[in-house]
PDB file of the backbone (N, CA, C, O) and the ligand in Angstrom, with CONECT records:
HET    PRE  A 101      16
ATOM      1  N   UNK A   1      75.540-365.086-172.481  1.00  0.00           N
ATOM      2  CA  UNK A   1      75.332-364.919-173.827  1.00  0.00           C
ATOM      3  C   UNK A   1      74.949-363.379-174.160  1.00  0.00           C
ATOM      4  O   UNK A   1      75.198-362.880-175.257  1.00  0.00           O
ATOM      5  N   UNK A   2      74.377-362.742-173.203  1.00  0.00           N
ATOM      6  CA  UNK A   2      73.967-361.319-173.350  1.00  0.00           C
ATOM      7  C   UNK A   2      75.212-360.460-173.786  1.00  0.00           C
ATOM      8  O   UNK A   2      75.166-359.750-174.790  1.00  0.00           O
ATOM      9  N   UNK A   3      76.286-360.552-173.016  1.00  0.00           N
ATOM     10  CA  UNK A   3      77.641-359.860-173.333  1.00  0.00           C
ATOM     11  C   UNK A   3      78.119-360.187-174.828  1.00  0.00           C
ATOM     12  O   UNK A   3      78.616-359.331-175.560  1.00  0.00           O
ATOM     13  N   UNK A   4      77.935-361.371-175.158  1.00  0.00           N
ATOM     14  CA  UNK A   4      78.355-361.673-176.561  1.00  0.00           C
ATOM     15  C   UNK A   4      77.434-360.980-177.509  1.00  0.00           C
ATOM     16  O   UNK A   4      77.891-360.359-178.469  1.00  0.00           O
ATOM     17  N   UNK A   5      76.156-361.064-177.277  1.00  0.00           N
ATOM     18  CA  UNK A   5      75.290-360.368-178.205  1.00  0.00           C
ATOM     19  C   UNK A   5      75.501-358.846-178.226  1.00  0.00           C
ATOM     20  O   UNK A   5      75.332-358.220-179.272  1.00  0.00           O
ATOM     21  N   UNK A   6      75.867-358.247-177.089  1.00  0.00           N
ATOM     22  CA  UNK A   6      76.280-356.901-177.236  1.00  0.00           C
ATOM     23  C   UNK A   6      77.458-356.655-178.071  1.00  0.00           C
ATOM     24  O   UNK A   6      77.509-355.693-178.838  1.00  0.00           O
ATOM     25  N   UNK A   7      78.413-357.512-177.935  1.00  0.00           N
ATOM     26  CA  UNK A   7      79.680-357.298-178.822  1.00  0.00           C
ATOM     27  C   UNK A   7      79.239-357.602-180.412  1.00  0.00           C
ATOM     28  O   UNK A   7      79.660-356.908-181.338  1.00  0.00           O
ATOM     29  N   UNK A   8      78.477-358.553-180.565  1.00  0.00           N
ATOM     30  CA  UNK A   8      77.919-358.740-181.892  1.00  0.00           C
ATOM     31  C   UNK A   8      77.204-357.490-182.538  1.00  0.00           C
ATOM     32  O   UNK A   8      77.383-357.145-183.706  1.00  0.00           O
ATOM     33  N   UNK A   9      76.417-356.887-181.687  1.00  0.00           N
ATOM     34  CA  UNK A   9      75.612-355.611-182.085  1.00  0.00           C
ATOM     35  C   UNK A   9      76.627-354.541-182.430  1.00  0.00           C
ATOM     36  O   UNK A   9      76.519-353.898-183.475  1.00  0.00           O
ATOM     37  N   UNK A  10      77.706-354.322-181.484  1.00  0.00           N
ATOM     38  CA  UNK A  10      78.752-353.441-181.651  1.00  0.00           C
ATOM     39  C   UNK A  10      79.371-353.541-183.097  1.00  0.00           C
ATOM     40  O   UNK A  10      79.461-352.605-183.892  1.00  0.00           O
ATOM     41  N   UNK A  11      79.782-354.835-183.297  1.00  0.00           N
ATOM     42  CA  UNK A  11      80.526-355.163-184.462  1.00  0.00           C
ATOM     43  C   UNK A  11      79.733-354.873-185.747  1.00  0.00           C
ATOM     44  O   UNK A  11      80.246-354.318-186.719  1.00  0.00           O
ATOM     45  N   UNK A  12      78.363-355.309-185.696  1.00  0.00           N
ATOM     46  CA  UNK A  12      77.459-355.129-186.813  1.00  0.00           C
ATOM     47  C   UNK A  12      77.338-353.493-187.041  1.00  0.00           C
ATOM     48  O   UNK A  12      77.241-353.015-188.172  1.00  0.00           O
ATOM     49  N   UNK A  13      77.353-352.806-186.010  1.00  0.00           N
ATOM     50  CA  UNK A  13      77.247-351.285-186.180  1.00  0.00           C
ATOM     51  C   UNK A  13      78.550-350.710-186.877  1.00  0.00           C
ATOM     52  O   UNK A  13      78.460-349.832-187.735  1.00  0.00           O
ATOM     53  N   UNK A  14      79.786-351.250-186.466  1.00  0.00           N
ATOM     54  CA  UNK A  14      80.983-350.849-186.961  1.00  0.00           C
ATOM     55  C   UNK A  14      81.015-351.197-188.546  1.00  0.00           C
ATOM     56  O   UNK A  14      81.452-350.414-189.389  1.00  0.00           O
ATOM     57  N   UNK A  15      80.460-352.563-188.847  1.00  0.00           N
ATOM     58  CA  UNK A  15      80.492-352.894-190.268  1.00  0.00           C
ATOM     59  C   UNK A  15      79.678-351.947-191.040  1.00  0.00           C
ATOM     60  O   UNK A  15      80.044-351.551-192.147  1.00  0.00           O
ATOM     61  N   UNK A  16      78.564-351.569-190.474  1.00  0.00           N
ATOM     62  CA  UNK A  16      77.548-350.613-191.283  1.00  0.00           C
ATOM     63  C   UNK A  16      78.173-349.201-191.392  1.00  0.00           C
ATOM     64  O   UNK A  16      77.963-348.504-192.385  1.00  0.00           O
ATOM     65  N   UNK A  17      78.955-348.781-190.346  1.00  0.00           N
ATOM     66  CA  UNK A  17      79.554-347.433-190.458  1.00  0.00           C
ATOM     67  C   UNK A  17      80.727-347.456-191.559  1.00  0.00           C
ATOM     68  O   UNK A  17      80.862-346.607-192.439  1.00  0.00           O
ATOM     69  N   UNK A  18      81.545-348.567-191.356  1.00  0.00           N
ATOM     70  CA  UNK A  18      82.619-348.663-192.452  1.00  0.00           C
ATOM     71  C   UNK A  18      82.143-348.862-193.813  1.00  0.00           C
ATOM     72  O   UNK A  18      82.780-348.380-194.750  1.00  0.00           O
ATOM     73  N   UNK A  19      80.996-349.582-194.015  1.00  0.00           N
ATOM     74  CA  UNK A  19      80.445-349.707-195.381  1.00  0.00           C
ATOM     75  C   UNK A  19      79.969-348.284-195.811  1.00  0.00           C
ATOM     76  O   UNK A  19      80.125-347.810-196.936  1.00  0.00           O
ATOM     77  N   UNK A  20      79.403-347.707-194.816  1.00  0.00           N
ATOM     78  CA  UNK A  20      78.903-346.153-195.353  1.00  0.00           C
ATOM     79  C   UNK A  20      80.114-345.287-195.791  1.00  0.00           C
ATOM     80  O   UNK A  20      80.067-344.556-196.781  1.00  0.00           O
ATOM     81  N   UNK A  21      81.096-345.404-195.069  1.00  0.00           N
ATOM     82  CA  UNK A  21      82.279-344.607-195.436  1.00  0.00           C
ATOM     83  C   UNK A  21      82.859-345.140-196.763  1.00  0.00           C
ATOM     84  O   UNK A  21      83.263-344.345-197.612  1.00  0.00           O
ATOM     85  N   UNK A  22      82.903-346.430-196.948  1.00  0.00           N
ATOM     86  CA  UNK A  22      83.327-347.022-198.328  1.00  0.00           C
ATOM     87  C   UNK A  22      82.437-346.531-199.432  1.00  0.00           C
ATOM     88  O   UNK A  22      82.975-346.182-200.483  1.00  0.00           O
ATOM     89  N   UNK A  23      81.036-346.463-199.297  1.00  0.00           N
ATOM     90  CA  UNK A  23      80.271-346.128-200.298  1.00  0.00           C
ATOM     91  C   UNK A  23      80.391-344.569-200.601  1.00  0.00           C
ATOM     92  O   UNK A  23      80.119-344.106-201.709  1.00  0.00           O
ATOM     93  N   UNK A  24      80.819-343.803-199.529  1.00  0.00           N
ATOM     94  CA  UNK A  24      81.008-342.332-199.923  1.00  0.00           C
ATOM     95  C   UNK A  24      82.225-342.245-200.750  1.00  0.00           C
ATOM     96  O   UNK A  24      82.252-341.422-201.665  1.00  0.00           O
ATOM     97  N   UNK A  25      83.230-343.007-200.522  1.00  0.00           N
ATOM     98  CA  UNK A  25      84.400-342.887-201.336  1.00  0.00           C
ATOM     99  C   UNK A  25      84.110-343.522-202.697  1.00  0.00           C
ATOM    100  O   UNK A  25      84.682-342.998-203.653  1.00  0.00           O
ATOM    101  N   UNK A  26      83.393-344.463-202.911  1.00  0.00           N
ATOM    102  CA  UNK A  26      82.995-345.135-204.221  1.00  0.00           C
ATOM    103  C   UNK A  26      82.115-344.109-205.000  1.00  0.00           C
ATOM    104  O   UNK A  26      82.252-344.001-206.218  1.00  0.00           O
ATOM    105  N   UNK A  27      81.224-343.364-204.318  1.00  0.00           N
ATOM    106  CA  UNK A  27      80.403-342.472-204.973  1.00  0.00           C
ATOM    107  C   UNK A  27      81.214-341.458-205.678  1.00  0.00           C
ATOM    108  O   UNK A  27      80.960-341.086-206.823  1.00  0.00           O
ATOM    109  N   UNK A  28      82.243-341.001-204.927  1.00  0.00           N
ATOM    110  CA  UNK A  28      83.175-340.008-205.502  1.00  0.00           C
ATOM    111  C   UNK A  28      83.851-340.534-206.790  1.00  0.00           C
ATOM    112  O   UNK A  28      83.988-339.836-207.795  1.00  0.00           O
ATOM    113  N   UNK A  29      84.277-341.854-206.683  1.00  0.00           N
ATOM    114  CA  UNK A  29      84.870-342.436-207.758  1.00  0.00           C
ATOM    115  C   UNK A  29      83.933-342.660-209.023  1.00  0.00           C
ATOM    116  O   UNK A  29      84.360-342.743-210.175  1.00  0.00           O
ATOM    117  N   UNK A  30      82.724-342.738-208.686  1.00  0.00           N
ATOM    118  CA  UNK A  30      81.691-342.934-209.647  1.00  0.00           C
ATOM    119  C   UNK A  30      81.500-341.613-210.320  1.00  0.00           C
ATOM    120  O   UNK A  30      81.315-341.647-211.537  1.00  0.00           O
ATOM    121  N   UNK A  31      81.516-340.467-209.724  1.00  0.00           N
ATOM    122  CA  UNK A  31      81.384-339.094-210.246  1.00  0.00           C
ATOM    123  C   UNK A  31      82.468-338.761-211.172  1.00  0.00           C
ATOM    124  O   UNK A  31      82.264-338.157-212.225  1.00  0.00           O
ATOM    125  N   UNK A  32      83.907-339.252-210.682  1.00  0.00           N
ATOM    126  CA  UNK A  32      84.986-339.036-211.490  1.00  0.00           C
ATOM    127  C   UNK A  32      84.924-339.875-212.826  1.00  0.00           C
ATOM    128  O   UNK A  32      85.257-339.419-213.920  1.00  0.00           O
ATOM    129  N   UNK A  33      84.444-341.193-212.602  1.00  0.00           N
ATOM    130  CA  UNK A  33      84.433-342.031-213.645  1.00  0.00           C
ATOM    131  C   UNK A  33      83.474-341.507-214.821  1.00  0.00           C
ATOM    132  O   UNK A  33      83.822-341.489-216.002  1.00  0.00           O
ATOM    133  N   UNK A  34      82.319-341.116-214.385  1.00  0.00           N
ATOM    134  CA  UNK A  34      81.264-340.428-215.271  1.00  0.00           C
ATOM    135  C   UNK A  34      81.773-339.214-216.044  1.00  0.00           C
ATOM    136  O   UNK A  34      81.513-339.045-217.235  1.00  0.00           O
ATOM    137  N   UNK A  35      82.530-338.355-215.293  1.00  0.00           N
ATOM    138  CA  UNK A  35      83.024-337.038-215.829  1.00  0.00           C
ATOM    139  C   UNK A  35      83.992-337.435-216.886  1.00  0.00           C
ATOM    140  O   UNK A  35      84.013-336.819-217.952  1.00  0.00           O
ATOM    141  N   UNK A  36      84.826-338.466-216.643  1.00  0.00           N
ATOM    142  CA  UNK A  36      85.914-338.827-217.639  1.00  0.00           C
ATOM    143  C   UNK A  36      85.475-340.003-218.630  1.00  0.00           C
ATOM    144  O   UNK A  36      86.299-340.637-219.289  1.00  0.00           O
ATOM    145  N   UNK A  37      84.253-340.209-218.668  1.00  0.00           N
ATOM    146  CA  UNK A  37      83.637-341.280-219.468  1.00  0.00           C
ATOM    147  C   UNK A  37      84.337-342.685-219.308  1.00  0.00           C
ATOM    148  O   UNK A  37      84.533-343.408-220.284  1.00  0.00           O
ATOM    149  N   UNK A  38      84.678-343.009-218.112  1.00  0.00           N
ATOM    150  CA  UNK A  38      85.478-344.263-217.770  1.00  0.00           C
ATOM    151  C   UNK A  38      84.458-345.356-217.614  1.00  0.00           C
ATOM    152  O   UNK A  38      83.336-345.016-217.238  1.00  0.00           O
ATOM    153  N   UNK A  39      84.697-346.600-217.850  1.00  0.00           N
ATOM    154  CA  UNK A  39      83.769-347.719-217.553  1.00  0.00           C
ATOM    155  C   UNK A  39      83.481-347.870-216.083  1.00  0.00           C
ATOM    156  O   UNK A  39      84.377-347.595-215.284  1.00  0.00           O
ATOM    157  N   UNK A  40      82.242-348.308-215.637  1.00  0.00           N
ATOM    158  CA  UNK A  40      81.917-348.512-214.265  1.00  0.00           C
ATOM    159  C   UNK A  40      82.746-349.462-213.632  1.00  0.00           C
ATOM    160  O   UNK A  40      83.195-349.270-212.503  1.00  0.00           O
ATOM    161  N   UNK A  41      82.992-350.559-214.350  1.00  0.00           N
ATOM    162  CA  UNK A  41      83.796-351.727-213.811  1.00  0.00           C
ATOM    163  C   UNK A  41      85.258-351.730-214.148  1.00  0.00           C
ATOM    164  O   UNK A  41      85.598-351.412-215.287  1.00  0.00           O
ATOM    165  N   UNK A  42      86.130-352.056-213.265  1.00  0.00           N
ATOM    166  CA  UNK A  42      87.632-352.184-213.661  1.00  0.00           C
ATOM    167  C   UNK A  42      88.039-353.605-213.188  1.00  0.00           C
ATOM    168  O   UNK A  42      88.585-353.739-212.092  1.00  0.00           O
ATOM    169  N   UNK A  43      87.788-354.657-213.983  1.00  0.00           N
ATOM    170  CA  UNK A  43      88.071-356.017-213.647  1.00  0.00           C
ATOM    171  C   UNK A  43      89.419-356.162-213.167  1.00  0.00           C
ATOM    172  O   UNK A  43      89.654-356.942-212.243  1.00  0.00           O
ATOM    173  N   UNK A  44      90.338-355.472-213.718  1.00  0.00           N
ATOM    174  CA  UNK A  44      91.852-355.763-213.362  1.00  0.00           C
ATOM    175  C   UNK A  44      92.041-355.372-211.831  1.00  0.00           C
ATOM    176  O   UNK A  44      92.663-356.066-211.027  1.00  0.00           O
ATOM    177  N   UNK A  45      91.389-354.104-211.528  1.00  0.00           N
ATOM    178  CA  UNK A  45      91.445-353.729-210.219  1.00  0.00           C
ATOM    179  C   UNK A  45      90.725-354.594-209.213  1.00  0.00           C
ATOM    180  O   UNK A  45      91.160-354.736-208.070  1.00  0.00           O
ATOM    181  N   UNK A  46      89.588-355.187-209.659  1.00  0.00           N
ATOM    182  CA  UNK A  46      88.901-356.134-208.814  1.00  0.00           C
ATOM    183  C   UNK A  46      89.638-357.355-208.533  1.00  0.00           C
ATOM    184  O   UNK A  46      89.574-357.848-207.407  1.00  0.00           O
ATOM    185  N   UNK A  47      90.420-357.953-209.574  1.00  0.00           N
ATOM    186  CA  UNK A  47      91.160-359.091-209.399  1.00  0.00           C
ATOM    187  C   UNK A  47      92.261-358.721-208.241  1.00  0.00           C
ATOM    188  O   UNK A  47      92.411-359.473-207.278  1.00  0.00           O
ATOM    189  N   UNK A  48      92.945-357.639-208.376  1.00  0.00           N
ATOM    190  CA  UNK A  48      93.960-357.455-207.239  1.00  0.00           C
ATOM    191  C   UNK A  48      93.293-357.159-205.918  1.00  0.00           C
ATOM    192  O   UNK A  48      93.888-357.495-204.895  1.00  0.00           O
ATOM    193  N   UNK A  49      92.099-356.554-205.834  1.00  0.00           N
ATOM    194  CA  UNK A  49      91.432-356.470-204.602  1.00  0.00           C
ATOM    195  C   UNK A  49      91.054-357.985-203.970  1.00  0.00           C
ATOM    196  O   UNK A  49      91.249-358.264-202.787  1.00  0.00           O
ATOM    197  N   UNK A  50      90.548-358.808-204.838  1.00  0.00           N
ATOM    198  CA  UNK A  50      90.146-360.030-204.348  1.00  0.00           C
ATOM    199  C   UNK A  50      91.399-360.939-203.888  1.00  0.00           C
ATOM    200  O   UNK A  50      91.323-361.705-202.927  1.00  0.00           O
ATOM    201  N   UNK A  51      92.546-360.777-204.666  1.00  0.00           N
ATOM    202  CA  UNK A  51      93.649-361.480-204.266  1.00  0.00           C
ATOM    203  C   UNK A  51      94.193-360.995-202.953  1.00  0.00           C
ATOM    204  O   UNK A  51      94.664-361.763-202.114  1.00  0.00           O
ATOM    205  N   UNK A  52      94.112-359.672-202.802  1.00  0.00           N
ATOM    206  CA  UNK A  52      94.506-359.182-201.416  1.00  0.00           C
ATOM    207  C   UNK A  52      93.676-359.586-200.280  1.00  0.00           C
ATOM    208  O   UNK A  52      94.148-360.000-199.221  1.00  0.00           O
ATOM    209  N   UNK A  53      92.333-359.446-200.544  1.00  0.00           N
ATOM    210  CA  UNK A  53      91.445-359.796-199.533  1.00  0.00           C
ATOM    211  C   UNK A  53      91.465-361.165-199.031  1.00  0.00           C
ATOM    212  O   UNK A  53      91.332-361.487-197.850  1.00  0.00           O
ATOM    213  N   UNK A  54      91.672-362.080-200.197  1.00  0.00           N
ATOM    214  CA  UNK A  54      91.788-363.465-199.746  1.00  0.00           C
ATOM    215  C   UNK A  54      92.953-363.775-198.887  1.00  0.00           C
ATOM    216  O   UNK A  54      92.871-364.613-197.989  1.00  0.00           O
ATOM    217  N   UNK A  55      94.206-363.012-199.186  1.00  0.00           N
ATOM    218  CA  UNK A  55      95.319-363.194-198.382  1.00  0.00           C
ATOM    219  C   UNK A  55      95.110-362.685-196.784  1.00  0.00           C
ATOM    220  O   UNK A  55      95.564-363.264-195.797  1.00  0.00           O
ATOM    221  N   UNK A  56      94.358-361.534-196.792  1.00  0.00           N
ATOM    222  CA  UNK A  56      93.969-361.047-195.509  1.00  0.00           C
ATOM    223  C   UNK A  56      93.140-361.930-194.661  1.00  0.00           C
ATOM    224  O   UNK A  56      93.316-362.095-193.453  1.00  0.00           O
ATOM    225  N   UNK A  57      92.223-362.485-195.382  1.00  0.00           N
ATOM    226  CA  UNK A  57      91.128-363.450-194.845  1.00  0.00           C
ATOM    227  C   UNK A  57      91.939-364.683-194.270  1.00  0.00           C
ATOM    228  O   UNK A  57      91.715-365.135-193.147  1.00  0.00           O
ATOM    229  N   UNK A  58      92.853-365.168-195.086  1.00  0.00           N
ATOM    230  CA  UNK A  58      93.665-366.399-194.684  1.00  0.00           C
ATOM    231  C   UNK A  58      94.399-366.056-193.379  1.00  0.00           C
ATOM    232  O   UNK A  58      94.342-366.841-192.433  1.00  0.00           O
ATOM    233  N   UNK A  59      95.057-364.953-193.304  1.00  0.00           N
ATOM    234  CA  UNK A  59      95.819-364.606-192.042  1.00  0.00           C
ATOM    235  C   UNK A  59      94.922-364.363-190.909  1.00  0.00           C
ATOM    236  O   UNK A  59      95.290-364.541-189.748  1.00  0.00           O
ATOM    237  N   UNK A  60      93.635-363.919-191.263  1.00  0.00           N
ATOM    238  CA  UNK A  60      92.626-363.732-190.028  1.00  0.00           C
ATOM    239  C   UNK A  60      91.857-364.990-189.688  1.00  0.00           C
ATOM    240  O   UNK A  60      90.982-364.994-188.822  1.00  0.00           O
ATOM    241  N   UNK A  61      92.224-366.130-190.434  1.00  0.00           N
ATOM    242  CA  UNK A  61      91.363-367.311-190.263  1.00  0.00           C
ATOM    243  C   UNK A  61      89.944-367.129-190.488  1.00  0.00           C
ATOM    244  O   UNK A  61      89.064-367.623-189.782  1.00  0.00           O
ATOM    245  N   UNK A  62      89.752-366.350-191.568  1.00  0.00           N
ATOM    246  CA  UNK A  62      88.280-366.253-192.143  1.00  0.00           C
ATOM    247  C   UNK A  62      88.385-366.911-193.489  1.00  0.00           C
ATOM    248  O   UNK A  62      89.398-366.858-194.186  1.00  0.00           O
ATOM    249  N   UNK A  63      87.298-367.523-193.804  1.00  0.00           N
ATOM    250  CA  UNK A  63      87.105-368.373-195.099  1.00  0.00           C
ATOM    251  C   UNK A  63      87.425-367.415-196.171  1.00  0.00           C
ATOM    252  O   UNK A  63      86.691-366.437-196.315  1.00  0.00           O
ATOM    253  N   UNK A  64      88.583-367.616-197.043  1.00  0.00           N
ATOM    254  CA  UNK A  64      88.782-366.749-198.186  1.00  0.00           C
ATOM    255  C   UNK A  64      87.657-366.671-199.245  1.00  0.00           C
ATOM    256  O   UNK A  64      87.439-365.625-199.856  1.00  0.00           O
ATOM    257  N   UNK A  65      86.947-367.807-199.444  1.00  0.00           N
ATOM    258  CA  UNK A  65      85.847-367.831-200.371  1.00  0.00           C
ATOM    259  C   UNK A  65      84.735-366.890-199.838  1.00  0.00           C
ATOM    260  O   UNK A  65      84.129-366.172-200.632  1.00  0.00           O
ATOM    261  N   UNK A  66      84.483-366.878-198.656  1.00  0.00           N
ATOM    262  CA  UNK A  66      83.437-366.044-198.046  1.00  0.00           C
ATOM    263  C   UNK A  66      83.903-364.589-198.163  1.00  0.00           C
ATOM    264  O   UNK A  66      83.108-363.714-198.507  1.00  0.00           O
ATOM    265  N   UNK A  67      85.174-364.324-197.882  1.00  0.00           N
ATOM    266  CA  UNK A  67      85.717-362.892-198.143  1.00  0.00           C
ATOM    267  C   UNK A  67      85.412-362.391-199.561  1.00  0.00           C
ATOM    268  O   UNK A  67      84.927-361.285-199.798  1.00  0.00           O
ATOM    269  N   UNK A  68      85.762-363.366-200.538  1.00  0.00           N
ATOM    270  CA  UNK A  68      85.591-362.999-201.973  1.00  0.00           C
ATOM    271  C   UNK A  68      84.249-362.704-202.190  1.00  0.00           C
ATOM    272  O   UNK A  68      83.935-361.659-202.760  1.00  0.00           O
ATOM    273  N   UNK A  69      83.306-363.617-201.745  1.00  0.00           N
ATOM    274  CA  UNK A  69      81.853-363.365-202.125  1.00  0.00           C
ATOM    275  C   UNK A  69      81.392-362.050-201.563  1.00  0.00           C
ATOM    276  O   UNK A  69      80.687-361.277-202.212  1.00  0.00           O
ATOM    277  N   UNK A  70      81.804-361.820-200.355  1.00  0.00           N
ATOM    278  CA  UNK A  70      81.347-360.457-199.713  1.00  0.00           C
ATOM    279  C   UNK A  70      81.908-359.243-200.450  1.00  0.00           C
ATOM    280  O   UNK A  70      81.196-358.253-200.612  1.00  0.00           O
ATOM    281  N   UNK A  71      83.174-359.290-200.905  1.00  0.00           N
ATOM    282  CA  UNK A  71      83.714-358.190-201.706  1.00  0.00           C
ATOM    283  C   UNK A  71      83.022-358.136-202.957  1.00  0.00           C
ATOM    284  O   UNK A  71      82.659-357.049-203.406  1.00  0.00           O
ATOM    285  N   UNK A  72      82.762-359.424-203.683  1.00  0.00           N
ATOM    286  CA  UNK A  72      82.079-359.242-204.987  1.00  0.00           C
ATOM    287  C   UNK A  72      80.724-358.710-204.949  1.00  0.00           C
ATOM    288  O   UNK A  72      80.280-358.036-205.879  1.00  0.00           O
ATOM    289  N   UNK A  73      80.002-359.010-203.828  1.00  0.00           N
ATOM    290  CA  UNK A  73      78.598-358.553-203.631  1.00  0.00           C
ATOM    291  C   UNK A  73      78.761-357.057-203.357  1.00  0.00           C
ATOM    292  O   UNK A  73      77.920-356.332-203.889  1.00  0.00           O
ATOM    293  N   UNK A  74      79.654-356.514-202.654  1.00  0.00           N
ATOM    294  CA  UNK A  74      79.836-355.095-202.295  1.00  0.00           C
ATOM    295  C   UNK A  74      79.937-354.342-203.717  1.00  0.00           C
ATOM    296  O   UNK A  74      79.158-353.459-204.077  1.00  0.00           O
ATOM    297  N   UNK A  75      81.044-354.845-204.480  1.00  0.00           N
ATOM    298  CA  UNK A  75      81.538-354.184-205.664  1.00  0.00           C
ATOM    299  C   UNK A  75      80.322-354.212-206.682  1.00  0.00           C
ATOM    300  O   UNK A  75      80.152-353.270-207.457  1.00  0.00           O
ATOM    301  N   UNK A  76      79.551-355.220-206.666  1.00  0.00           N
ATOM    302  CA  UNK A  76      78.352-355.228-207.648  1.00  0.00           C
ATOM    303  C   UNK A  76      77.457-354.138-207.393  1.00  0.00           C
ATOM    304  O   UNK A  76      76.962-353.489-208.314  1.00  0.00           O
ATOM    305  N   UNK A  77      77.214-353.898-206.116  1.00  0.00           N
ATOM    306  CA  UNK A  77      76.466-352.611-205.769  1.00  0.00           C
ATOM    307  C   UNK A  77      76.978-351.442-206.128  1.00  0.00           C
ATOM    308  O   UNK A  77      76.272-350.542-206.585  1.00  0.00           O
ATOM    309  N   UNK A  78      78.341-351.332-205.946  1.00  0.00           N
ATOM    310  CA  UNK A  78      79.088-349.927-206.323  1.00  0.00           C
ATOM    311  C   UNK A  78      78.961-349.887-207.901  1.00  0.00           C
ATOM    312  O   UNK A  78      78.818-348.794-208.447  1.00  0.00           O
ATOM    313  N   UNK A  79      79.006-350.954-208.582  1.00  0.00           N
ATOM    314  CA  UNK A  79      78.957-350.835-210.082  1.00  0.00           C
ATOM    315  C   UNK A  79      77.632-350.348-210.504  1.00  0.00           C
ATOM    316  O   UNK A  79      77.516-349.599-211.474  1.00  0.00           O
ATOM    317  N   UNK A  80      76.694-350.726-209.850  1.00  0.00           N
ATOM    318  CA  UNK A  80      75.194-350.342-209.973  1.00  0.00           C
ATOM    319  C   UNK A  80      75.017-348.874-209.786  1.00  0.00           C
ATOM    320  O   UNK A  80      74.368-348.162-210.553  1.00  0.00           O
ATOM    321  N   UNK A  81      75.684-348.437-208.632  1.00  0.00           N
ATOM    322  CA  UNK A  81      75.631-346.967-208.327  1.00  0.00           C
ATOM    323  C   UNK A  81      76.243-346.225-209.420  1.00  0.00           C
ATOM    324  O   UNK A  81      75.689-345.246-209.919  1.00  0.00           O
ATOM    325  N   UNK A  82      77.564-346.742-209.868  1.00  0.00           N
ATOM    326  CA  UNK A  82      78.435-345.991-210.932  1.00  0.00           C
ATOM    327  C   UNK A  82      77.484-345.866-212.242  1.00  0.00           C
ATOM    328  O   UNK A  82      77.517-344.846-212.931  1.00  0.00           O
ATOM    329  N   UNK A  83      76.766-346.793-212.500  1.00  0.00           N
ATOM    330  CA  UNK A  83      75.855-346.843-213.739  1.00  0.00           C
ATOM    331  C   UNK A  83      74.791-345.889-213.604  1.00  0.00           C
ATOM    332  O   UNK A  83      74.408-345.229-214.570  1.00  0.00           O
ATOM    333  N   UNK A  84      74.259-345.775-212.381  1.00  0.00           N
ATOM    334  CA  UNK A  84      73.250-344.781-212.117  1.00  0.00           C
ATOM    335  C   UNK A  84      73.705-343.387-212.232  1.00  0.00           C
ATOM    336  O   UNK A  84      73.044-342.563-212.865  1.00  0.00           O
ATOM    337  N   UNK A  85      74.928-343.060-211.583  1.00  0.00           N
ATOM    338  CA  UNK A  85      75.466-341.816-211.879  1.00  0.00           C
ATOM    339  C   UNK A  85      75.785-341.476-213.273  1.00  0.00           C
ATOM    340  O   UNK A  85      75.556-340.339-213.686  1.00  0.00           O
ATOM    341  N   UNK A  86      76.343-342.458-214.093  1.00  0.00           N
ATOM    342  CA  UNK A  86      76.637-342.253-215.512  1.00  0.00           C
ATOM    343  C   UNK A  86      75.536-341.921-216.323  1.00  0.00           C
ATOM    344  O   UNK A  86      75.707-341.248-217.340  1.00  0.00           O
ATOM    345  N   UNK A  87      74.312-342.362-215.948  1.00  0.00           N
ATOM    346  CA  UNK A  87      73.141-342.226-216.624  1.00  0.00           C
ATOM    347  C   UNK A  87      72.412-340.859-216.259  1.00  0.00           C
ATOM    348  O   UNK A  87      71.590-340.340-217.015  1.00  0.00           O
ATOM    349  N   UNK A  88      72.784-340.329-215.042  1.00  0.00           N
ATOM    350  CA  UNK A  88      72.159-339.233-214.573  1.00  0.00           C
ATOM    351  C   UNK A  88      72.715-337.803-215.222  1.00  0.00           C
ATOM    352  O   UNK A  88      72.220-336.732-214.871  1.00  0.00           O
TER     353      UNK A  88
HETATM  354  O1  PRE A 101      88.309-348.650-207.994  1.00  0.00           O
HETATM  355  C1  PRE A 101      87.369-348.415-208.758  1.00  0.00           C
HETATM  356  O2  PRE A 101      87.636-348.129-209.993  1.00  0.00           O
HETATM  357  C2  PRE A 101      86.002-348.436-208.325  1.00  0.00           C
HETATM  358  O3  PRE A 101      85.102-348.075-209.154  1.00  0.00           O
HETATM  359  C3  PRE A 101      85.677-348.999-207.009  1.00  0.00           C
HETATM  360  C4  PRE A 101      85.492-350.539-207.066  1.00  0.00           C
HETATM  361  C5  PRE A 101      85.221-350.959-205.540  1.00  0.00           C
HETATM  362  O4  PRE A 101      84.114-350.925-205.100  1.00  0.00           O
HETATM  363  O5  PRE A 101      86.267-351.256-204.944  1.00  0.00           O
HETATM  364  C6  PRE A 101      84.139-350.648-207.801  1.00  0.00           C
HETATM  365  C7  PRE A 101      84.203-351.098-209.207  1.00  0.00           C
HETATM  366  C8  PRE A 101      85.397-351.400-209.803  1.00  0.00           C
HETATM  367  O6  PRE A 101      85.221-352.528-210.735  1.00  0.00           O
HETATM  368  C9  PRE A 101      86.664-351.693-209.050  1.00  0.00           C
HETATM  369  C10 PRE A 101      86.654-351.279-207.635  1.00  0.00           C
CONECT  354  355
CONECT  355  354  356  357
CONECT  356  355
CONECT  357  355  358  359
CONECT  358  357
CONECT  359  357  360
CONECT  360  359  361  364  369
CONECT  361  360  362  363
CONECT  362  361
CONECT  363  361
CONECT  364  360  365
CONECT  365  364  366
CONECT  366  365  367  368
CONECT  367  366
CONECT  368  366  369
CONECT  369  360  368
END
């Protein structure tokens, strides 16, 4: 079990680093959106992302509903960041 837990810890670290990189990109998007007075949320883009991620999840044998919930949760936080940038 110790070996498995080591792998789990490595995977969790990778997830954190990947999320940090994603948020660096979205912070730049947030600044661009604020500069051009664009809305924080883009529901059409989100629908495409969800569709794509659900497909990837299915191929990877991951519950697509879980993948959608996770992406929606992350995007909600990004939108909150965008709104903060727009107000600043
Ligand atoms: O692509 C954008 O327009 C973003 O602001 C990034 C992002 C995302 O986190 O993927 C966040 C908010 C939008 O509603 C759609 C996508």
